[in-house]
C-alpha positions in Angstrom: 0.0 0.0 0.0 2.6 2.6 1.0 5.1 1.5 -1.6 2.8 2.9 -4.3 2.7 6.4 -2.8 6.2 7.6 -3.5 8.0 10.7 -2.3 5.7 13.3 -4.0 2.7 11.6 -2.5 4.2 11.6 1.0 5.1 15.3 0.7 1.5 16.1 -0.4 0.1 14.1 2.5 2.4 15.9 5.0 1.5 19.3 3.6 -2.2 18.5 3.8 -1.8 17.3 7.4 0.1 20.4 8.3 -2.7 22.6 6.8 -5.5 20.6 8.4 -4.1 20.0 11.9 -1.5 22.7 12.3 2.1 22.4 13.4 1.3 22.1 17.1 -1.0 19.1 16.7 1.2 17.0 14.3 3.6 15.6 16.9 0.6 14.4 19.0 -1.0 12.8 16.0 2.3 11.1 15.0 2.7 9.6 18.5 -0.8 8.3 18.5 -0.4 6.7 15.0 2.9 5.2 16.1 1.5 3.8 19.3 -1.5 2.3 17.3 0.8 0.7 14.8 3.0 -0.8 17.6 -0.1 -2.2 19.4 -1.4 -3.7 16.1 2.0 -5.4 15.4 2.1 -6.7 18.9 -1.4 -8.2 18.6 -0.6 -9.8 15.2 2.7 -11.2 16.5 0.8 -12.7 19.4 -1.8 -14.3 17.2 0.8 -15.7 14.8 2.8 -17.2 17.7 -0.4 -18.8 19.1 -1.2 -20.3 15.6 2.4 -21.6 15.3 2.2 -23.2 18.8 -1.1 -24.9 17.9 0.3 -26.3 14.7 3.4 -27.5 16.5 1.3 -29.2 19.1 -0.9 -30.9 16.4 2.2 -32.1 14.6 3.7 -33.6 17.8 0.4 -35.3 18.6 0.1 -36.7 15.1 3.6 -38.1 15.2 2.9 -39.6 18.6 -0.3 -41.3 17.3 1.5 -42.7 14.2 4.2 -44.3 16.4 1.6 -46.3 18.3 
């Protein structure tokens, strides 16, 4: 998604954000966006590790059942 924007698009977005929110509000908005992205990544990492753990447990159980 972001790879298609390019430098001119990012500059345009920054200028529009500066006009809409003003220079005093931009750092606060940036922190909020950064925090949201970190929380989202943390949640998706947790989900991915849970899925990997489930698959590993299923594989171990299947191997155990095949040996008997």
